[in-house]
C-alpha positions as CSV (number, residue, x, y, z in Angstrom):
1,M,-19.7,-2.5,-29.3
2,D,-19.3,0.9,-29.1
3,G,-20.7,1.3,-33.1
4,G,-24.2,-0.6,-31.4
5,T,-24.3,2.0,-29.0
6,S,-24.1,4.6,-31.1
7,F,-26.5,3.0,-33.5
8,F,-29.2,2.9,-30.7
9,G,-28.2,6.3,-28.9
10,D,-28.6,8.1,-32.5
11,L,-32.3,6.1,-32.9
12,L,-33.3,6.7,-29.2
13,G,-32.3,10.6,-30.1
14,S,-34.4,10.6,-33.2
15,I,-37.5,9.2,-31.1
16,A,-36.8,11.7,-29.0
17,E,-36.9,14.2,-31.3
18,R,-40.2,13.0,-32.6
19,G,-41.7,12.8,-29.7
20,R,-40.9,16.2,-28.2
21,S,-42.3,17.6,-31.2
22,L,-45.5,15.3,-30.6
23,L,-45.6,16.9,-27.3
24,D,-44.3,20.5,-27.8
25,L,-42.0,20.4,-25.3
26,G,-39.3,21.9,-27.0
27,R,-41.7,25.4,-26.5
28,E,-42.9,25.1,-22.8
29,R,-41.7,27.9,-20.7
30,R,-39.2,26.7,-18.2
31,P,-40.5,27.9,-15.2
32,A,-37.4,29.2,-12.5
33,G,-37.7,28.6,-9.0
34,A,-38.6,26.2,-6.5
35,A,-41.6,26.0,-9.0
36,R,-39.1,24.3,-11.4
37,A,-39.6,21.2,-8.9
38,A,-43.1,21.1,-9.3
39,S,-43.1,21.0,-12.6
40,V,-40.6,17.9,-13.2
41,T,-43.5,16.7,-11.0
42,Q,-46.2,17.2,-13.2
43,L,-43.7,15.9,-16.4
44,C,-43.1,12.8,-14.0
45,E,-47.2,12.4,-13.8
46,R,-47.5,12.5,-17.5
47,L,-44.9,10.1,-18.2
48,L,-46.6,7.2,-15.8
49,S,-49.6,7.7,-17.3
50,G,-48.6,8.1,-21.4
51,R,-48.6,4.8,-23.6
52,G,-46.5,5.7,-27.1
53,E,-43.3,5.0,-26.8
54,A,-41.8,8.2,-28.7
55,S,-43.3,10.6,-26.3
56,G,-42.4,8.5,-23.3
57,V,-38.5,8.6,-24.6
58,A,-38.7,12.8,-24.9
59,L,-40.8,13.3,-21.8
60,A,-38.5,10.8,-20.0
61,Q,-35.5,13.3,-21.6
62,E,-37.4,16.5,-20.6
63,I,-37.3,15.1,-17.5
64,L,-33.4,14.5,-16.6
65,A,-32.7,17.4,-18.3
66,A,-35.3,19.2,-15.9
67,Y,-33.6,17.9,-13.0
68,G,-29.8,18.5,-14.3
69,R,-31.0,22.2,-13.4
70,L,-32.3,21.9,-10.3
71,R,-30.6,23.7,-7.0
72,S,-29.9,21.5,-4.3
73,G,-33.1,22.1,-2.1
74,E,-35.0,22.0,-5.5
75,R,-33.4,18.4,-5.7
76,I,-34.6,17.3,-2.2
77,A,-38.3,18.4,-2.9
78,F,-38.2,16.3,-6.4
79,F,-36.8,13.3,-3.8
80,E,-39.3,14.3,-1.4
81,T,-42.3,14.0,-4.3
82,L,-40.8,10.8,-5.3
83,A,-40.9,9.7,-1.6
84,T,-44.7,10.8,-0.9
85,S,-46.5,11.0,-4.3
86,F,-45.3,7.9,-6.1
87,G,-45.2,5.3,-3.7
88,P,-48.0,2.0,-4.3
89,D,-51.1,2.9,-5.7
90,A,-53.5,2.8,-2.5
91,A,-56.5,1.8,-4.4
92,R,-54.7,-1.0,-6.8
93,L,-53.0,-2.6,-3.7
94,D,-56.6,-2.8,-1.5
95,K,-58.4,-4.5,-4.6
96,A,-55.1,-6.9,-4.8
97,L,-55.3,-7.7,-0.9
98,A,-59.3,-8.2,-1.4
99,A,-58.6,-10.6,-4.1
100,Y,-55.6,-12.7,-2.9
101,A,-58.1,-12.8,0.6
102,A,-60.5,-14.4,-1.4
103,A,-58.9,-16.4,-3.9
104,P,-55.0,-16.6,-3.2
105,D,-53.6,-18.5,-6.5
106,A,-50.6,-17.7,-8.9
107,R,-52.8,-14.3,-10.7
108,S,-53.9,-12.9,-7.5
109,V,-50.4,-13.2,-6.2
110,A,-49.0,-11.7,-9.5
111,E,-51.1,-8.8,-9.1
112,L,-50.6,-8.4,-5.4
113,H,-46.9,-8.2,-6.0
114,A,-47.3,-5.4,-9.0
115,A,-50.0,-3.6,-6.5
116,S,-46.9,-3.3,-4.2
117,E,-44.4,-2.4,-6.2
118,P,-44.2,1.5,-5.7
119,R,-44.7,3.9,-8.8
120,R,-41.6,5.5,-8.5
121,Q,-39.8,2.2,-9.5
122,E,-42.1,1.9,-13.2
123,L,-40.9,6.1,-13.4
124,I,-37.4,5.5,-12.7
125,R,-37.3,2.3,-15.4
126,R,-39.2,4.6,-17.7
127,F,-36.5,7.5,-17.2
128,N,-34.0,4.9,-18.5
129,L,-36.0,5.2,-21.8
130,A,-33.6,8.3,-22.5
131,P,-30.6,8.7,-24.8
132,G,-27.5,8.1,-21.8
133,A,-30.1,8.0,-19.1
134,T,-28.1,5.3,-17.1
135,A,-25.1,7.3,-16.3
136,R,-27.7,10.2,-15.3
137,L,-29.5,7.5,-13.2
138,V,-26.6,7.2,-12.0
139,A,-25.5,10.6,-11.0
140,M,-29.0,11.1,-9.6
141,R,-28.6,8.2,-6.9
142,A,-24.9,10.1,-6.1
143,D,-27.1,13.4,-5.4
144,L,-29.1,11.1,-2.9
145,I,-27.1,9.6,-1.2
146,G,-25.4,13.2,-0.4
147,F,-28.9,14.1,1.4
148,L,-29.2,10.9,3.1
149,P,-27.3,11.6,6.0
150,R,-30.0,14.8,6.9
151,R,-32.4,13.3,5.2
152,R,-33.2,9.7,6.5
153,D,-36.9,10.0,5.3
154,L,-35.8,9.9,2.0
155,A,-34.3,6.4,2.5
156,E,-37.2,4.5,0.7
157,V,-36.5,6.2,-2.3
158,D,-32.7,4.8,-2.4
159,R,-33.9,1.3,-1.5
160,D,-36.1,1.6,-4.9
161,F,-32.9,2.9,-6.8
162,T,-30.8,-0.1,-5.3
163,H,-33.4,-2.1,-6.2
164,L,-33.5,-1.6,-9.6
165,F,-29.9,-1.1,-10.0
166,A,-28.6,-4.4,-9.1
167,S,-31.2,-5.9,-11.9
168,W,-29.5,-3.1,-14.3
169,F,-25.8,-3.8,-13.3
170,N,-26.2,-7.6,-12.7
171,R,-22.6,-9.5,-12.9
172,G,-24.1,-11.2,-16.4
173,F,-23.9,-7.7,-18.0
174,L,-20.9,-6.6,-16.6
175,V,-17.5,-6.8,-18.9
176,L,-14.1,-7.4,-17.1
177,R,-11.3,-5.7,-19.2
178,R,-7.6,-5.2,-18.9
179,I,-6.2,-1.6,-18.2
180,D,-2.7,-1.2,-19.4
181,W,-1.2,1.6,-21.5
182,S,-2.9,1.1,-24.6
183,T,-6.3,1.4,-22.8
184,P,-7.7,4.8,-24.1
185,A,-7.0,8.3,-22.6
186,N,-10.2,9.1,-21.6
187,V,-10.3,6.1,-19.6
188,L,-6.9,5.3,-18.0
189,E,-7.3,9.4,-16.8
190,K,-10.2,8.2,-15.3
191,I,-8.6,5.3,-13.2
192,I,-6.0,8.2,-12.0
193,R,-9.4,10.3,-10.7
194,Y,-11.2,6.8,-9.2
195,E,-8.2,5.5,-7.3
196,A,-9.4,6.1,-4.0
197,V,-7.0,3.7,-1.7
198,H,-3.2,5.1,-2.6
199,E,-3.0,8.0,-4.5
200,I,-1.5,7.8,-8.7
201,R,0.6,10.5,-8.7
202,D,1.1,11.5,-12.4
203,W,0.9,9.8,-15.7
204,N,4.9,7.8,-14.9
205,D,2.8,6.3,-11.7
206,L,0.2,5.2,-13.6
207,R,2.3,3.5,-16.2
208,A,4.5,1.7,-13.4
209,R,1.1,0.0,-12.2
210,V,-0.5,-0.8,-15.3
211,D,2.4,-1.4,-17.7
212,S,5.4,-3.0,-15.6
213,P,5.5,-6.6,-16.3
214,D,5.0,-7.6,-12.7
215,R,1.9,-5.3,-12.5
216,R,-2.2,-6.0,-14.1
217,C,-5.1,-3.6,-13.4
218,Y,-8.4,-4.8,-14.3
219,A,-11.9,-3.2,-14.3
220,F,-15.7,-3.7,-14.6
221,F,-17.5,-1.6,-17.5
222,H,-21.0,-2.0,-18.4
223,P,-22.6,-1.4,-21.5
224,A,-24.8,1.3,-20.8
225,L,-21.9,3.3,-19.0
226,V,-19.4,3.7,-22.0
227,D,-15.5,4.0,-21.0
228,E,-16.7,4.4,-17.2
229,P,-15.6,2.3,-15.0
230,L,-17.5,0.9,-12.3
231,I,-14.9,-0.6,-10.0
232,F,-11.1,-1.6,-10.9
233,V,-8.4,-3.3,-8.9
234,E,-4.8,-3.3,-9.1
235,V,-2.4,-6.2,-9.0
236,A,0.9,-6.7,-7.9
237,L,2.8,-10.2,-8.2
238,T,5.3,-10.7,-5.8
239,R,7.3,-14.0,-4.5
240,E,5.4,-13.6,-0.9
241,A,3.1,-11.8,0.5
242,P,3.9,-8.2,1.7
243,F,3.6,-6.4,4.7
244,A,3.9,-3.0,3.7
245,I,2.7,-0.9,0.5
246,A,5.5,1.4,0.1
247,P,7.7,-1.1,-2.0
248,I,4.8,-1.8,-3.9
249,L,4.1,1.6,-5.1
250,A,7.9,2.7,-5.1
251,T,8.9,4.3,-8.6
252,G,12.1,3.1,-8.3
253,R,11.7,-0.2,-8.1
254,T,13.0,-3.4,-10.0
255,P,10.1,-4.8,-11.9
256,L,10.4,-8.9,-10.6
257,A,10.2,-11.6,-13.6
258,P,6.5,-12.7,-13.5
259,E,7.8,-16.4,-14.0
260,A,9.4,-15.6,-10.7
261,A,6.5,-14.6,-8.9
262,R,4.4,-17.6,-6.6
263,T,2.0,-14.2,-5.0
264,A,-0.9,-12.3,-6.6
265,V,-1.3,-9.4,-4.4
266,F,-5.0,-6.7,-4.7
267,Y,-3.7,-3.8,-3.2
268,S,-6.3,-1.1,-4.3
269,I,-9.5,-1.9,-5.0
270,S,-11.5,1.3,-6.3
271,N,-15.2,1.8,-6.5
272,C,-15.8,5.1,-9.2
273,Q,-19.6,5.4,-9.1
274,T,-20.8,6.7,-6.2
275,G,-23.9,6.0,-7.2
276,L,-23.4,2.4,-7.3
277,G,-23.0,2.6,-3.9
278,G,-24.2,-0.8,-2.4
279,V,-24.7,-2.4,-5.9
280,S,-22.2,-5.9,-4.5
281,F,-19.9,-6.5,-7.6
282,G,-16.6,-6.2,-6.2
283,N,-16.8,-9.9,-5.2
284,F,-17.5,-11.2,-8.3
285,L,-14.2,-8.7,-9.7
286,I,-12.2,-10.5,-7.2
287,K,-12.7,-13.8,-8.1
288,Q,-12.8,-13.2,-11.7
289,V,-9.7,-11.7,-11.5
290,V,-8.4,-14.5,-10.0
291,A,-9.7,-16.9,-12.5
292,E,-7.9,-14.2,-15.5
293,I,-4.9,-14.2,-13.8
294,S,-4.4,-17.8,-12.9
295,R,-4.6,-18.6,-16.5
296,E,-1.9,-16.1,-17.4
297,F,0.2,-16.9,-14.6
298,P,-0.4,-20.9,-13.4
299,N,2.8,-20.3,-11.7
300,L,1.0,-18.1,-8.9
301,R,0.4,-20.0,-5.5
302,E,-0.9,-17.3,-3.5
303,F,-4.1,-14.7,-3.8
304,V,-3.9,-12.0,-0.6
305,T,-4.9,-8.5,-0.3
306,L,-2.6,-5.6,1.0
307,S,-4.9,-3.4,2.7
308,P,-6.3,-0.5,4.5
309,V,-7.9,-0.6,7.8
310,P,-9.6,2.7,7.7
311,G,-11.9,2.5,11.0
312,F,-8.6,1.1,13.2
313,R,-7.6,4.6,14.3
314,G,-11.5,6.2,15.0
315,W,-11.7,3.1,17.5
316,L,-8.8,3.1,18.8
317,E,-9.0,7.2,19.9
318,A,-12.3,6.4,21.4
319,E,-11.3,3.8,23.6
320,I,-7.9,6.0,24.6
321,A,-10.8,8.7,25.5
322,D,-12.8,6.5,27.5
323,P,-11.1,6.2,30.7
324,A,-13.3,3.2,31.5
325,S,-12.0,1.2,27.9
326,A,-12.0,-2.4,28.8
327,V,-9.7,-2.8,26.3
328,L,-6.8,-0.9,27.1
329,T,-4.3,-1.6,29.7
330,P,-2.1,1.6,32.0
331,D,1.1,0.0,29.8
332,D,-0.8,0.0,26.7
333,R,-1.9,3.9,27.2
334,A,1.9,4.7,27.9
335,T,3.1,2.7,25.2
336,L,0.2,5.0,22.6
337,A,1.8,7.9,23.9
338,L,4.4,7.5,21.5
339,F,2.3,8.4,18.4
340,A,2.5,12.1,17.6
341,G,-0.2,13.4,15.3
342,D,0.5,11.7,12.1
343,E,3.8,11.7,11.9
344,P,5.1,8.0,11.6
345,P,7.1,7.1,14.9
346,E,10.8,6.8,15.5
347,E,12.1,3.4,15.2
348,A,12.5,2.2,18.3
349,A,8.9,3.7,19.2
350,R,7.8,1.2,16.3
351,D,9.7,-1.7,18.1
352,R,7.7,-0.7,21.6
353,L,4.1,-0.3,19.8
354,R,3.9,-3.2,17.5
355,P,2.9,-5.5,19.8
356,V,0.5,-3.2,21.2
357,I,-0.9,-2.6,17.8
358,E,-1.1,-6.0,17.1
359,A,-3.0,-7.4,19.6
360,L,-5.1,-4.5,19.8
361,A,-5.8,-4.9,16.2
362,A,-6.5,-8.0,16.7
363,H,-9.7,-7.0,19.2
364,Y,-10.7,-5.0,17.0
365,F,-11.0,-7.7,13.8
366,L,-11.9,-10.4,16.0
367,I,-14.1,-9.2,19.1
368,A,-15.1,-5.5,18.7
369,R,-18.3,-5.7,16.7
370,S,-20.8,-2.9,15.9
371,A,-24.2,-2.5,16.9
372,K,-25.4,-4.7,14.3
373,G,-22.8,-7.5,15.1
374,K,-20.9,-6.7,12.4
375,P,-16.7,-6.3,12.2
376,L,-16.2,-2.6,12.6
377,D,-14.4,-2.1,9.9
378,P,-15.8,-2.0,6.2
379,V,-12.8,-3.0,4.5
380,A,-13.1,-6.5,6.7
381,R,-16.9,-6.5,6.1
382,F,-16.2,-6.5,2.4
383,H,-13.2,-9.3,1.8
384,L,-14.8,-11.2,5.1
385,G,-17.8,-11.0,3.4
386,N,-16.1,-12.5,-0.3
387,G,-15.1,-15.4,2.0
388,A,-11.4,-14.4,2.6
389,R,-9.7,-15.5,5.6
390,L,-7.6,-12.4,7.9
391,E,-3.8,-13.8,7.4
392,R,-1.9,-11.1,8.9
393,I,-1.4,-7.7,10.8
394,N,1.2,-5.2,9.6
395,P,1.8,-2.8,12.3
396,F,3.6,0.0,9.9
397,G,2.7,-0.9,6.8
398,D,1.8,2.1,5.3
399,L,3.6,5.0,6.6
400,S,1.9,7.6,4.4
401,R,0.1,10.5,5.9
402,R,-3.3,8.9,5.1
403,G,-2.0,5.6,6.4
404,M,-0.9,7.4,9.5
405,A,-4.2,9.1,9.7
406,Q,-6.9,6.2,9.2
407,A,-4.8,3.6,11.1
408,F,-1.6,4.4,12.8
409,G,-0.1,2.9,10.0
410,L,-1.8,-0.6,9.8
411,M,-2.2,-2.6,7.0
412,V,-3.5,-6.4,6.9
413,N,-2.9,-9.2,4.8
414,Y,-6.7,-11.2,3.5
415,R,-6.1,-14.3,1.8
416,Y,-8.5,-15.4,-1.0
417,L,-7.7,-19.4,-0.9
418,I,-10.6,-20.7,-3.8
419,E,-11.1,-24.1,-2.1
420,D,-12.5,-22.5,1.0
421,I,-14.4,-19.1,-0.4
422,E,-17.6,-21.1,-0.3
423,K,-17.3,-21.9,2.9
424,N,-16.1,-18.6,4.9
425,H,-18.7,-16.8,3.0
426,E,-21.2,-19.0,4.7
427,A,-19.2,-18.7,8.2
428,F,-19.2,-15.2,8.1
429,F,-22.9,-14.8,7.3
430,D,-24.6,-17.6,8.9
431,R,-22.5,-17.7,12.2
432,G,-20.9,-14.0,12.1
433,T,-17.4,-16.2,12.1
434,I,-14.1,-14.1,11.3
435,V,-12.1,-16.5,9.2
436,A,-8.5,-15.8,10.5
437,S,-5.3,-17.5,10.5
438,A,-3.5,-19.0,14.0
439,P,-1.2,-15.9,13.9
440,V,-3.8,-13.5,14.1
441,R,-5.6,-15.2,16.9
442,K,-2.6,-15.8,19.0
443,L,-2.1,-12.3,19.2
444,L,-5.6,-11.8,21.1
445,R,-4.8,-11.3,25.2
446,H,-8.3,-13.0,25.9
447,E,-10.6,-15.4,25.0
448,E,-13.4,-14.3,22.3
449,P,-16.5,-13.8,24.1
450,P,-19.3,-15.5,22.9
451,R,-21.5,-13.0,20.0
452,Q,-24.6,-13.4,17.9
453,P,-24.6,-14.5,14.6
454,A,-24.6,-11.3,12.1
455,L,-27.4,-10.8,10.1
456,R,-28.0,-11.2,5.9
457,E,-27.7,-8.6,4.7
458,A,-29.3,-9.0,0.9
459,A,-26.6,-7.0,-1.0
460,G,-23.9,-10.0,0.5
461,R,-26.5,-12.8,-0.8
């Protein structure tokens, strides 16, 4: 595959060079300052109006190179132009609407669909003609995502990127590869860098995670992003579902013989590419890893996660700060005062805190909702949306500084029952149902109130 990728990359590069000579791009004086964004816009118009393959590849390469030279403010100006000047062709759309109104047949429907597409979608497709363009477009969208919190007017541009990436990074194009100690060092370095849940301290720590007999790591790759993992999952083989992360990450532990394992634990799932945020392939990863690891270890009977709860502390502190909170009792407030900053509480304090944390966590998962009717926790939305069941609540499962800062040490287990995945997935999206085990539901202090069905999200369907 690498040889083929290199061949086509060289071919595109030679086409681009031929196109540059045709267009005389190499001798154009590069503008400075704010004029650079306008210059890139002019090149974009040329790219859309052109028809020649060689000149198109050359222009796409020049535009992406020019974008790389833009400063932050100039990149915002570039995205503004994409939003305001590269939407649907209004004249063509009006004509297509009139044609459809006159004769609503297959031909007029097709033209209406084509006319309603923003011009920037075709522009982004043509950007992708350049050698190595896919990776640069993913990086471009990462820039855009960074601007969105303060520039919501650019959201329509982001929707077009997401729409195209959902096709380009379709599951059919993704390749699952096991990561082990024989994996090339440049990929292993990226696993260390991209780990987003439990920091990999050094190479010895990495080797313990990918090369021990009771550990596995799998990643999805895309042919256009050579040696760039898109998402990866770390798996521990254990006898039973774990309550805490420390024994799994312990450096001096004795590995378990794989044939003695009955449980596969997904203890870290990391998205590697910021620019692919919102493009869903994590659910495919879990399902394929379950199938892969089941073939290797047919003795496995249970597939669970040991997951962080990144939204719990923020939610609980907001309830503590609200004197009118209906969630907390006076006794709860007195007990929660045992937490002191980010330091783990003493053992005696944990015994008092445990039932309070369990009850509040059950409320957080089963009752609390966002303004859109969704569970508050992003990890919960991911696993529940993928068909998992909330299996167990684990107070003090992660006593690291990060675990305390995110969730007062709380972790949870989600369980993937192969025969129930589709049913749970439909229950979550169709009715807003949080599928949870009986022990978790028993932790609730009050009956769950009626709620509106969660809205279906396009990325989840």
